[in-house]
C-alpha positions in Angstrom: 28.3 60.2 119.5 29.3 58.1 116.5 27.5 58.7 113.2 25.8 56.0 111.3 27.4 55.5 107.8 25.8 53.6 104.8 27.2 50.2 104.1 26.5 47.6 101.3 24.6 44.6 102.3 25.3 41.5 100.4 22.2 39.3 100.3 22.5 35.5 100.1 19.6 33.6 98.9 19.1 30.4 101.0 16.6 27.9 99.9 15.3 25.4 102.5 12.7 22.8 102.4 10.6 21.9 105.4 8.0 19.2 105.8 4.5 20.7 105.8 2.3 19.9 108.7 -1.1 18.8 107.3 -4.1 18.2 109.6 -5.6 14.7 109.3 -8.7 14.8 106.9 -11.5 12.3 107.1 -14.0 12.6 104.2 -15.1 16.2 103.9 -14.1 17.2 107.5 -10.7 18.0 108.9 -9.7 16.7 112.4 -7.8 19.3 114.4 -6.0 18.1 117.5 -6.5 20.2 120.6 -3.9 20.2 123.5 -5.2 21.1 127.0 -2.6 22.4 129.3 -2.8 22.4 133.1 -3.5 25.7 134.9 -0.4 27.6 135.7 0.5 30.1 138.4 2.3 33.3 137.5 4.3 35.0 140.3 6.5 38.0 140.3 10.1 37.9 141.4 11.3 37.2 144.9 11.8 40.9 145.7 8.9 43.0 144.7 8.3 46.7 145.5 4.7 47.1 146.7 2.7 50.2 147.2 -0.3 49.7 149.5 -2.5 52.1 151.4 -3.4 51.6 154.9 -6.8 53.3 155.4 -7.6 54.2 159.0 -10.5 56.6 158.3 -12.7 54.1 156.5 -12.9 50.2 156.4 -13.1 48.6 153.0 -13.9 44.9 153.2 -15.3 42.4 150.9 -15.6 38.6 150.9 -14.5 36.1 148.3 -17.6 34.3 146.9 -17.9 30.9 145.1 -18.1 31.3 141.3 -17.0 28.1 139.5 -18.3 29.4 136.2 -16.9 33.0 136.2 -14.6 34.1 133.4 -11.0 35.0 134.2 -10.2 38.6 134.9 -7.4 40.5 133.2 -4.8 41.5 135.9 -3.8 45.2 136.3 -0.4 45.8 134.7 0.9 47.3 137.9 -0.3 44.5 140.0 2.0 41.9 141.5 -0.9 39.5 142.1 -0.3 35.7 141.8 -3.0 34.4 139.6 -4.1 30.8 139.8 -6.8 29.3 137.5 -8.5 26.0 138.3 -11.8 24.4 137.1 -12.4 23.2 140.6 -11.7 26.5 142.4 -14.3 27.4 145.0 -13.0 31.0 145.7 -13.1 34.1 143.5 -9.6 35.2 142.2 -8.2 38.2 144.1 -8.7 40.4 141.0 -12.4 40.0 141.4 -12.2 41.9 144.7 -11.6 45.2 142.8 -13.8 44.3 139.7 -16.5 46.6 140.8 -14.2 49.6 141.1 -15.0 50.2 144.7 -12.5 53.0 145.4 -14.1 55.6 143.1 -12.4 58.9 142.3 -10.2 59.8 139.4 -6.8 59.3 141.1 -7.5 56.3 143.4 -6.6 52.7 142.6 -8.0 49.5 144.1 -5.4 47.0 145.3 -6.6 43.5 146.1 -5.1 41.8 149.1 -6.0 38.2 150.1 -9.6 38.4 151.3 -10.1 42.2 151.2 -8.8 45.2 149.3 -7.5 48.7 150.0 -7.5 51.9 148.0 -4.3 53.8 147.1 -3.5 57.3 145.7 -0.4 58.7 144.0 2.6 60.1 146.0 1.7 62.9 148.5 -2.0 62.1 148.4 -4.2 60.1 150.9 -7.4 58.3 150.4 -10.5 59.5 152.2 -14.2 59.5 151.5 -13.8 57.9 148.0 -11.3 60.4 146.8 -7.6 61.4 147.0 -6.5 64.5 148.9 -3.2 66.3 149.0 -1.3 65.8 152.2 2.2 66.0 153.7 4.5 62.9 153.7 6.6 61.7 156.6 8.6 58.7 155.3 10.3 56.1 157.5 11.5 52.6 157.9 10.2 50.2 160.6 11.6 46.9 161.6 9.2 44.1 162.5 9.7 42.3 165.8 8.5 38.9 164.2 10.4 36.9 161.7 8.4 36.5 158.4 8.9 34.6 155.2 9.2 36.1 151.8 5.5 35.9 151.4 5.4 39.5 152.6 6.5 40.4 149.0 3.2 39.0 147.7 0.4 41.5 148.2 -2.1 38.7 147.7 -0.6 36.4 150.4 -2.2 35.8 153.8 1.1 36.9 155.5 1.1 40.3 153.7 -2.6 41.0 154.6 -1.8 40.1 158.2 1.1 42.5 158.2 -1.1 45.1 156.5 -3.7 44.8 159.3 -1.1 44.8 162.1 0.6 48.0 160.8 -2.7 49.7 160.4 -3.4 49.2 164.0 0.0 50.1 165.1 0.0 53.5 163.3 -3.5 54.2 164.4 -2.5 53.8 168.0 0.8 55.7 167.5 -1.0 58.8 166.1 -4.2 58.6 168.2 -3.5 62.1 169.6 -2.6 63.7 166.3 -5.8 64.7 164.6 -4.1 65.6 161.3 -3.0 62.0 160.7 -4.8 60.4 157.7 -3.1 57.4 156.3 -0.1 55.1 156.1 1.2 53.6 152.9 3.4 50.6 152.6 6.0 51.4 149.9 8.0 48.1 150.1 8.7 45.2 152.4 12.1 43.7 152.5 12.8 40.2 153.9 16.5 39.6 154.4 16.4 35.9 155.4 15.9 32.7 153.6 12.6 31.8 151.9 11.3 29.6 154.8 8.2 29.4 156.8 9.7 27.6 159.8 13.1 29.1 160.6 13.8 32.6 161.9 16.8 34.9 162.6 16.6 37.7 160.2 14.2 40.7 160.5 11.9 42.2 157.9 11.9 45.9 157.3 9.0 47.9 155.8 9.3 51.3 154.1 6.3 53.4 154.8 4.8 56.9 154.2 2.8 58.4 157.0 0.6 61.1 155.4 -1.0 64.0 157.4 -3.2 66.8 156.1 -1.5 69.3 153.8 -1.4 72.1 156.3 -0.4 70.1 159.4 2.0 71.6 161.9 3.5 68.2 162.8 7.2 67.8 162.2 9.5 64.8 161.5 10.7 65.0 165.1 7.1 64.9 166.6 6.1 62.0 164.3 9.2 60.1 165.3 8.6 60.6 169.0 5.0 59.4 168.7 6.2 56.2 166.9 9.0 55.7 169.5 6.4 55.8 172.3 4.3 53.2 170.5 7.3 50.9 170.1 7.4 50.5 173.9 4.0 48.7 174.0 4.2 47.0 170.6 5.0 43.3 170.2 4.9 43.6 166.3 7.2 46.6 165.6 10.7 46.8 167.2 12.4 49.9 165.6 11.8 53.0 163.5 14.0 55.4 161.6 13.3 58.4 159.4 14.2 58.3 155.7 14.4 60.6 152.8 11.6 61.5 150.4 13.5 59.9 147.6 13.3 56.5 149.5 9.5 56.6 148.9 9.3 58.4 145.6 8.8 56.2 142.6 11.7 57.2 140.3 12.8 54.8 137.7 16.2 53.6 138.7 17.2 52.6 135.2 16.8 55.9 133.6 16.7 58.5 136.4 18.4 59.7 139.6 16.2 61.0 142.4 17.0 64.4 143.7 15.7 64.9 147.3 13.7 67.9 148.5 10.3 68.8 149.8 9.0 67.3 146.5 11.6 65.0 144.9 12.5 65.2 141.2 13.5 62.4 138.9 16.5 63.7 136.9 17.5 61.9 133.7 20.7 59.9 133.6 23.2 60.4 130.7 21.8 59.6 127.2 18.2 59.7 128.4 15.6 62.5 128.1 12.0 63.1 129.1 9.0 63.4 127.0 6.1 65.6 127.9 4.4 62.6 129.5 7.3 61.5 131.8 7.4 62.2 135.4 9.1 59.3 137.1 11.2 58.0 134.1 13.0 59.2 131.0 11.8 57.4 127.9 13.6 59.3 125.1 17.1 59.3 123.8 19.6 62.2 123.7 21.2 63.3 120.4 19.3 60.6 118.4 17.9 62.2 115.3 17.0 61.2 111.7 19.5 63.7 110.5 22.2 61.6 112.0 20.6 58.4 110.6 19.5 57.3 114.1 16.3 56.4 115.9 15.3 55.8 119.5 14.2 52.3 120.1 11.6 52.3 122.9 10.4 48.7 122.7 12.2 47.7 125.9 11.9 49.4 129.3 15.2 51.3 128.6 15.3 53.5 125.5 18.2 52.7 123.1 19.6 55.0 120.3 20.2 52.8 117.2 21.3 53.2 113.6 18.6 53.2 110.9 18.4 50.2 108.5 21.4 49.9 106.2 23.5 52.1 108.5 26.1 51.2 111.0 27.9 53.0 113.7 31.4 54.2 112.7 34.1 53.3 115.1 36.6 56.1 115.7 40.3 55.3 115.3 42.3 55.7 118.5 
């Protein structure tokens, strides 16, 4: 690591004049122009990782209601919701579906879909009776028999909700003779074709976690066999393969590497370190101390070790 050395900064005084912007004044009052902008829609990128819980033990349903005078809700920072604001809207925004905190519990989170919502828990937990319970995870990847558009990336879309409902039913039937089965979580949906609603030819794959009770005697082999049998009578799912725990564990790809095991671990990459609050990421810098005239800049998603003010990094001669 290079050390930061003091250097002399030459300050140049630059004088610039700019025309002042003065609001128009009439008499004793000042007229201030107001610009009204049209409502905008904010959407996440074309490839979005979604974590959604499919609850088979309980049904959680609510209906959008008309509310033309309601105030806008602040979206959850972890949501991938598309928010549209309009003075003529006759439907409640999807964020309103979770406004009443219907999931309860300390660990559970409400995720709005299109016309309903679902409750999700952290990795290795399933949602049941208004709370999160520890379970055993069986991760896998399914291939959908139908060709879908990239709307499956949007948790608030009609197409995503339809996929959610179809997969709920599929896994409920697949595990109907396994009493320890509790829940399926959609980790992410990948659409490999063009963004089109009319053409087909490329399948969609969905990474899922099937969660059973913590003390279940079921194995990866038995879970796979049950799903394979269900494929023979399903018109919606065409294939299934097992995958690793790391494939469904939310490690931060930028700062960590996932080490697989019964319970995965997110290991820091070079030049990164964990704080006492970090589990899935590494938000600190290595060898970045005030004694070396350095500080760890954490303003972006990736921590960066930088020189303090009035210092610069010394370049070693080769």
